[in-house]
Structure formats: C-alpha cells, structure tokens
N, C-alpha and C positions, 0 to 999 in steps of 0.2 A: 827212570831218572831223566832221560832225554825228554820224554813226554811231559813230565812235571816242569822241566825247565822251559819248554815251549809254552806251557800254560801260564807260567809266571810272566813271561815276556808279553804274551797277549793280554793278560789281565792288567798289567801296569801300563799298557799302551793301547787300551781298548778303543779309545776315540780315534786315534790315528789309523789303527787297523780297520775300523769300520769305515772311516772316510776313504781310505785307500781302496778297500774292497768294493765300496760303492762306486768309486770313480773307475776302478778296473772293470767292474761289471757293466757299467754304462758304456765305457769305451769299447769293450768287446762286442756288446750288443749293437753299438753304432757301426762297428766294422762289419759285423755279420749282415746287418740290414743294408748297408751301403754296397757290400759285395753282391747280395742277392738282387738288389735293385738294378745294379749295373748289368748283371747277367740276364735278368728278365727283360730289360730294355734291349739288350743286344739280340736276344732270341726273338723278341717281337719284331725287331727291325729285319732280321733275316727272313722270318716267316712272311712279312709284308713284301719284302723285296722279291722273294721267289714267286709268290702268288701274283704279284704285279707283272713279273717277267713272263710267267706262263700265259696270263691273259693277253699280254701284248703279242706274243707269238701266235696264239690262237686267233686273235682278231686280225692279225696281218694276213694269215692264210685265208681267213674268211673273206677279206677284201680281195685278195688275189683270186680266190675261187669265183667270186661274183664277177670280177673283171673278165676272167676267162670265159665264164658262161655267157654273159651278155655281149662280150666283145668278139668271141671266137666261135662258140658252140651254137648259140641260138640264131643260126642263119639257115635260110631255106635250103641251100645246097648241102648242109650237114644233116638237118633233121629229116629231109625228104627220104634219105636212104633208110631211115628207121621206119618212116611212115609207109613206104612202098614195100617193105619186107614183112610187115606184121601179118601173120596168118597166111603167109605165102609158102610155096613149096621150098624145099631145101636148096634147089638150084637157084631160085630167085633170091633167096636170102643170102646165099653165098656170093652172088654177084654184087648185091648192094653192100654187103659186109666188106668185101674187098675194096669196093669203090670208096666207102666211108673211111676205111683204114688208110688208103692212099691219099685221100683228101686231107686227113687230119694228122698224118704221121710227123710232118715237119713241125707242126704246132705242138704235138705231144713231146717230141724230143726237146724242144725249147722249154716246155713246162717242167720236164724232169730236172732241168738245171736249176729250177726254183724249188726242188725237193718234192714236187708232186710225183708220187709213184704210180698212181692209178688214175686212168680215165676210163670209165665203164658205162656203156650204154645199155639200157634195159627196155623191153617192151612193156606196155601197160599192164600185162598179166604177171609182171615181175620176173620174166624170163630173161636171162642174159643174152644180149645180142652181140656185143663186141667188147672185149677187154683189150685195150690198147697195149697193155703190158704182156698179155697172153692172147694174141689174136686167134690161136687155134683152140682155145677153150671157150665154148659157148653152148647155149641151149639149155643150161641147168636152171631150174626154177629156184628163186631166192626167197620164196614166201616164208619158209620156216626158219630161215637163219638171218635174214637181213631186214631188221625192223625198219631201218631208214628208207629202204627202197619201197617196202610195202606202204609205209606211212605217206610217202610223197605221192605214190600212184593213187592212193585213196583220197587224200586231202587236196592234192594238186597244189601244195604249198612247199616251198623249200624247207629243208631241215639240215641242221649242222650238229656235230658233236662227236665224241669218241665212241667207237664201236669195235667190238671184237669180231674178227673175221675167221674164215675157215683156216687160214694159215697165218696171215699177217694182221696185226691189230693196227688201227689207225684212226685218224680224225677225218670224218667223212663230211663232205659238203655236197648234198644231193639236191638237184633241181628238177622240177617237172618240165617236160617238153610239150610244146603246142605248135601246131602249124599256123599259117598266117590267118586261118579262119578260127583260131583259138580252140581247135579240136585237140584233145589230149592224145598224144601219140607215144608217150613213154616217159622215161626219165634218164638222167645222166648223173654220174657220181665222179667227183674229183676227191682225192684223198692224199694225205701225207702220213707216212709211217710214224708210229710211236717212237721208233728208234731215233728219229730226227730230234724230238724233244729231249730225249736222253742225251744225245750227243751235243746238242746246243748248250744245255746246262753244264756239261762237263767242260766244254771248250771255253765257255764264257766265264764261269765262276771257279774254274779249277777244282771241281768237286768230283766225287764218284757218284754217279747217278744210277739208280736201279728203277726200272719201270716195271711195276707189279700189276698183274691183272688177276681179278677175282677168280678163284679156282672153279667155283660152281658154274659161272658163266662160260668160262673157257671149255670146261668138260662138255657142256651142252652144245657148243657151237663149232669147235674146231673139228677137222677131219680126224677120225679115229687113228689113222696112221701117224698123226702128228702128236698125239697125247704122250707117247713114250719120250718125246723130245722135250717136253715141258719140264722146267726146273722148279722144284719147290723153293719158295723164298725162305731165306734164313730169318727174315724179319717176322714172317707170319706164315704158318703152314697152310693157311686158307687162301694163299695167293701164289701165283707163279711169277718167276722173273721173266718178263717178256723181252726177248732179244732175238733178232734175226740171225745174228752170228754169235753164238755163245762163246766162242774162243776169244772174241774181242771184248767180252764183258769185263769191266774193270772192278776188281775186288780189292781196292786199295786198303781199306780199313776194316775188313770184315772176315771173320772165320766162323766156324760152326758154334763156337763157344763165346762169340762176341757179346751176346746178350745173356743176362741172368734169367732165371726162371720167372722172377717177379717182373722184370722188364718186358719179357715176352708176353706175359699175361696182360700187362697194362697196354702194350702196343696192340694186341689183338682186340681188347675192349674198345679202345679209341678208334681203331680202324673199322670195327663193326658199326660204330656210330657215325662214321664218315667225318671224323674230326681232322682239322688241320693243326698239327702239333709238332713239337720238336723236343729233343732231349740231348743231354751231354754225356759223352763217354770219355773216360780217361784211359788211354792206352800208353803204357810206359810214361814218357814225359809229355805226351801230346794230349790235347783236349779236342775231341771230335764232336762237332755239332751235327746231329742227325735230324733232318727236317722231313716230315711226312706230309706231302701235298696231295690231297684227295682229288681225283678226276671223276666227275660225273659222266655217265655214258649218255648216249643219245635217247635212251628210254627214261632218263631221269633218276637212275640209281646212282646216288652220290658217292658211293664207295666202290664203284666197279673197277677202278684202277687207282694206283698211287704212284707218284714220283717220289722216291726216297733219295735224299741228297746227303752225302757224307762230306764234311769239310773240316780240315784242321783250322782251328780258330786261335790265332795269335792274341786276339783281344781277350778271349776267355782265359787264355793262359796268363796274360798280364794281370787280369783281375785277380786270379787266384794267387799269382806270385806276390802282388801287392798285399793281398789279404794275409797270406802266411808270413810275409815280412812284418806286417803290423802286429800280428800275433806274437812273432818272435820278439819284437820290440817290447810288447806288453809283458812277455815272460821275463825279458831281461830287466825291465823296470821292477817287476815283482821280486826278482832275485836281488836287485840293488836295494829295494825297500826292505826286504827281509834282512839283508846284511846290515843296513843302517839301523834297523830296529834292534837287531842283535847287538850291534856295536853300541848303540845308545844304552841298551839295558846294562851291558857290562860296565860302561862308564858311570851310569847311574848308581850301580851297586858299589863301585869303588869309591864314589864321592859321597855316599849316604852319611858316613860318620862325620864328615866335616860340615856340610850344610845341605841337608837333604832337600828341603823345600826349594831353596834357591837353585840347586843343581837340577831338580826336576823341571822347574819352570824354564830354565835355560835350555835344557836339552829338548823339551817339547817345542820351544820356539825355533830352535835350530832345525829340528826335523820338519816343522812346518815350512821353514824357508827352503829346505832342500826339495820338498815336494813342489813348492812354488817355482824353484829353479827349473825343474823338469817341465812344469806346465807353462813356463814363461813364453817359450818359443811357439806354443800352440795357440795362445790366446787370440792373436790377430787373425790367423787363417780360419779358426773355428768361427770367429765372428763373421768373416766374409762368407763362409759356407752357410751359416744360419741366415744371414741377410739375403743372400741370393736365393736360397730355398724358399724362405717365406715370401719373397717377392714374386717368385714364379707361382706359388700356390695362390697368392692373392689375385694376381692378374689372371690366372686360369679361372678362378671362381667368378670373376666379373667378365670373363670372355674377352680379356684385353691382351692376352698373351700372344705376341708375334713371334715368328721364327727367329727374327734377329735378337729379340730380348731373350728368348729361350736358349739359343745357342751361346749367346754372350754369358748368360748366367751359368749354364752348364760348364762352359770353359773356365769360368772363375772357380766354380766348385772343384772341378778336376784339378786345376792348377794349385788351388789351396790344399787339396787332399794330398797331391804329390809333394807339396812343400812340407806338410806335416810328416810324411814318411821320410823325406830327405833330411829334414831337420834332426830327427831322432837318429837316422843313420849317420849323420855328421858327428853326433856325440861320440860315436865309436870309431869313425873312420877318418876324421880329418888329420890324424897323424899318419895315416897309411899312405905310403909312397907308391902303392900299386894301383891307385885309382886311375881310371882311364881319362885322358884329356881329349877334348873335342874342340874344333874351331867354332867360334860364335862371335856375333857382333856385339860390341860393348853397348852401343846405343840401344839395341833391342833388350839387353839385360836390364838396363836402367829403366826403360819403359815398362817392362814386365814387373819390376820391383815396385814402381809407382802404382801400377794397376792393382796390386795386391790390396791396397788400402781402399779401393773402390771409391765411394763418394765421401769418405770421411774427411778428406782434405777440404772438399767443398762445404761440408756441413760445419767445419770449424773455421771456414773463411780463410783458409791458408792457400796462398797462390804458389804454384810451382813454376819456376822460370828456368828454362833449360837453354844452355849454350853448348851444344855437343858436337863432336867431330866423329865422322863415320870411320870406324876402324875395327878390324877383325883380329882376334887373338886366339891362340890355342891354349886352353887351360881348363879349369873346373868351373863351368858356367853356374851351376847351382850354388856353389860356395860363394862366388862373387855376389850372386843375387842375395844370398842370406846376409852378407855383410851390408849391402846397400839397404836392405829392408830394416836391419837393426838401426842403421844410422838415420834413416828416414823416420822410423818410429820414435827414436829419441828426440829428433828435431820437432816432430809433431807434438810430442808430450811436453817439450820445453816451451813451445809457443802457446799451446792451449787453444786460443782463438785469435783471429785477426793477425795474420803475419805473412811472412814470405819465406820460401826456401829456394835458394839459388843453387843450381847444379851446373857446374862448369867443367870443361875438359881442356887439357893442354897436352900436346904431343911434342916432345923434344928428342929427336933421334929415336932411340929405343925406349925412352921413358914415357909412360902414359900416366898423367896425373888427373885424378878425379876429385873435384872439390864440392863439398856439400856445406853450404853456409845457411844458417837459420837466423831468425830474428828473435830467438827465445831469451835474450838477455845475457847469455854467456854462462860460463861455469865458474863458481867461486875459485879464486886463485889457490887457496889452500888445499883444494881437492883435485886440482888439475893433474898433479903427478900420480894420483891414485886411480884415475878414471878408468884405466884398462885392467885393474886388478880384479881377480875373481870375486864375485858376490859383493863388490863395492857398489853402492848406489846412493845417490843424493835424494832419491824419492822415498815415499812411504812404502812399506812392505807390500801394501795392497796394489801398488802401481808398478813397482819395479824390483828386480832382484839383483841387478848388476851383472848378470851372466851374459847379456847380449853383447856388450862392448868387449868383455873378456874373450868370448867366442870369436868376435870380429877380429880382434888383435891376433889370436892364435891362427885363424884361417889365413889372414893376409900375410903374416910373417912366415908361417910354416907350410901352408898348402900352396899359396900363390907366390911365395918367395919375394914378397914386396914389403912395403912399410906403410903403417898408418899412424897418423899423428893428429893432434888437436890443439887449437889455440882459440882464445877469444879475439874477435875481430869486429871492427866497426865499419859500416858501409852505408851507401846511399842507394835508394831505389825509388824511382818515380817521385823525386824531390823530397823524400823522407829519409831521415837518418835512423839507422838501426844498429844494435849491438847483439852479437850472438856467437855461438860456437861455430868454428870452421874446421871441419874434418877433411883431411887430405889423405887419399889413397894413392900410393905411388907403385906402379907395376913396371917391371923391366921385361920387355918382350924376349930378350935373350935368355932370361932366367926362368921364364914361364915354362 
C-alpha cells in the first residue's frame, strides 16, 4: 500500500522528481569532485614542501662539508700526517694519528655543533686511519662495506649521498686527499646522522618522523651484533626503523594495526618502485596525512631509505567537515523536497474534484517556485565559481596564469563555496540563539560582500562609491555579509546597466547605520509595504523569488537585533540626478 502510494506520487510529479534528482546528482558530484580536488592539491603541496625541505637540508650540509674540507682539512699540516703514516709501522702511525687528532680536535668539536657526527680519515687502500668520534678504533679495511670510500679512492673525485654504515646510517660527504704535488694520499669523510633529518622534520613541521632503511642493505652491512637491535618497520616489513635511540622514537599516530592489509600491500609496492607518495588515515576524529619520502643512497638505489612523516591535518579535516555538511544539507533538501512533493500530492488529490487542471498547474508552479527559492541564494556564488575556474583554465592553457591571479581566483572560489555552505546553514540556523559571535570589522565585511560579485559591476558599468567609517563589532559576520550581498544584488538587478550604488555609514553613539542607495528608479509605492514579505517579488520568476529580502529582514531583526527599512530617495552624483531605493541597516552595538 505504501509502495503504491509512493509510485502514484512519483508518477504524478515525474518531471519535478527527475529535475530534482538530476540537480541533486550533479550537486553531489560537484561536492565530491571539489572535495577530492582540494585533498589532492593539499597532498601535492605537502609532498612538494617536504621534498623541497629535504633537498634544502641536504644541500646545506653539502655546502658546509665543502667549506670544511677546503677551509680546514685540505691543508698541509693536516694531510701530511696521513701521507707520512701510509705503509709505515704501527708506532709511526700511532705518532701521526695522535698528532692529527690533537691538531683537528678543536675544529671537530666545533663541527659537531653543526650536527656533523663523524670526521673519518682513510688511507688510499681504504683502511681507516683516524675516526675523530672514535680515535681508538682504526686499522679496519672498509673496502667491502663503504662504497663511498672505495669510489673516492678509485676515481679521486668527491662523492655525496646517504649510506648505511656498520652501526649508524648517515649522509656522507667524502673527498679525496692530495698533497701539494697532487699525489693521492687518501680520503676523508664528513657525515651527519640520519637521526638529524628525522629530528629536524619533527621539530620544524610538528610531525612524527620515521627514518626507514632497506632491510636487505642493512643486513649485509651492519655488524652482526647490531642486527638484533634493528626494529622491523610497521609500514613495510622489508624496512627497519633507523634510530640511534629507540626509546626516543615518537610513535604518535601508529600502532601495529594502524594500516589495513590492502594499505600495507600498496605501500610495499610503491616503496619497491621508489615512489614519493602519501595517504590519509582517519583515526577517531583526526585525519592523519602520511608522506613517504624516498631517499636514494650513494650507490644510486632510489629506495634505500624512506622518511615517513605523520601529521594531523586540520585542512583535510575541514575539507571533510565541509563535504559532510554539504551532504547533510543535500539530504535535508531531499527530505524537504519529499515532504513538499507529498504535501503537494495530498493537496492535489483533495482539490481534484473542484478544478483538477487548474489545481495541478498551480501546484506545479508553486513547487517550481520553492525549488527556485532554495536555489536563489546559490545562483551568484556558483556564477563566481564558474567564472573564476574557467578564467584559471583559460589563462593556464595560454601560459598566462600568474600566482597573483591564481591565488585571487582560488580565494574567490573558496569564499563563494563557503558562502554556499553558510547560506544553506542559515536557512536552518538563523533563528538559533546559540551561534557563536566573533569580532569583525564592518568595512571588511562590506568589501568582501562587494568582491563576491567580481567584475559584474564593471561589466554592467555600475560604479560603487563608498564612504565608510572604520569600526569593529562583535556579532555574526557571515549573516551581515549575506544581508549586504542580497541588498547589493537587488540594487544591481534594479539598475541593470549604467548606474551608481552609494554605500555610506554613520555612527551615532552605539548606533551604526549602513546606507545602500542605488540609482535603479525606486520601488513602486504600492509594493513598498510588502517588500520584506516572504516570496514577494517585483521581478519575473526567472530573475527573483523574493526570498532574499525576507531572509535579510529576518537576519537583521532576529539575529543581529537591528532594523532594516527601505524608501525611495532622490539624490545627485557627479552633477547628475538619480532616483532609487535607499536601504538602511541600523545596528545597536549594545544589543549585538
């Protein structure tokens, strides 16, 4: 019985149902695409930002290493100690090793303050001569474990990059050593620990950073006694978490069941390919953005290590919040639509015996007007969004898009989208006394309201003349902006082309008066008393629904505790006489 009743309602209102369904589908699709675009743009920005910061740190240490080598190390009194020790007896080597250590210790201590952890001198045959950080450990041959040292002693060219060590992994900057006659006498390494990069990202970006090293490389290079201390990464079991002090590892957002099986498989595949990627995880009410930044080692293996960065994202949270809010609004509109359809059906059935045809036409027109009422507040912001988006696309296609135009257009799109959301929210909330008030500048709100219309005033040759006074009040900023936009739109529509809109302010004690005067010819006297009634309009249905002024009246009187009124007024501007509607908004600071 219920199903048949629903079928009858749909059958008799098939056109409206189809139109509403199409509009609802397009709207939801737009919301989904907009949400995903915003998320993708934010993720791309984070990926680019982290990658840029990594390269900046790496390059800074590279410059510091070069300055250290050419300014401090590459001197005769330093490298002669290595030259005179090579292939000498242990006593001779010990003498020059101690001499070199004493010569360099003050410089080494100073370099450690710049986060250089190792200064390591080697003979031409890759044998360790002096580790400044471990002066008592020497004489071991590095040929099988230190690619960087072998490469430099073979090619006699500097080399830089990440390298996994026996105990500590780090970024190596290795230089060949020559005496004054350009004879090769060995090499020297300066390095910074991978934990510095991890700590830097955590301190700079307030993230949880994991430095991962490839398990197959670590197993082949580290001391066997160190292998039991390696921690298998939760992100990928083919990697270890590289940390010098495991108890200081920050596991803010991660547990053993943090990732699903599918996510782990995807992560492993992308890391195997050395990809720079990110993903989003929702934990309770937080959205965590996880960035995987690949680190190529000194041998050119592009996935030898990864920096994994976990960060709570307020931006992603806001994007989802706005998206779900818009879906809720769409759902509420659907409920309203269903209710109205049902109401219309019942009324149609009750009036069929009297005048079925006339009643049907009347109700269809009424329903179309109600849908127009809901869509009325969206028309202008959607136009702004469409214009800004197409402008960006066109300028991008012709390579004319500048940062200024891009950010200006994006700001307009963002502001209009927020206005769309806020407008629908106001349909339900402007009677709510629990809304939060915030301080704002009235002049800023007026300027933002004007900017919503973009270049439409210029295209219609309508001049905006402002005489404003700087004042800050505490109230509902978006609602005052909605009123101003409604009034400006009415003035624009009334003028059509070639006119002027004067915006003036007066402050008398606690009373703030905002005047909006247009040159649109005024409002017919017989309709002035009805101008703020709901659904009353002097325009054609395709242009206006009458809801804007009604909403403005309700907002000013009930939400802002003020008053709004209108009258026809004649005025002069630039030696020309005009007549038009003068809207006055009166706000009392004590009642806000």
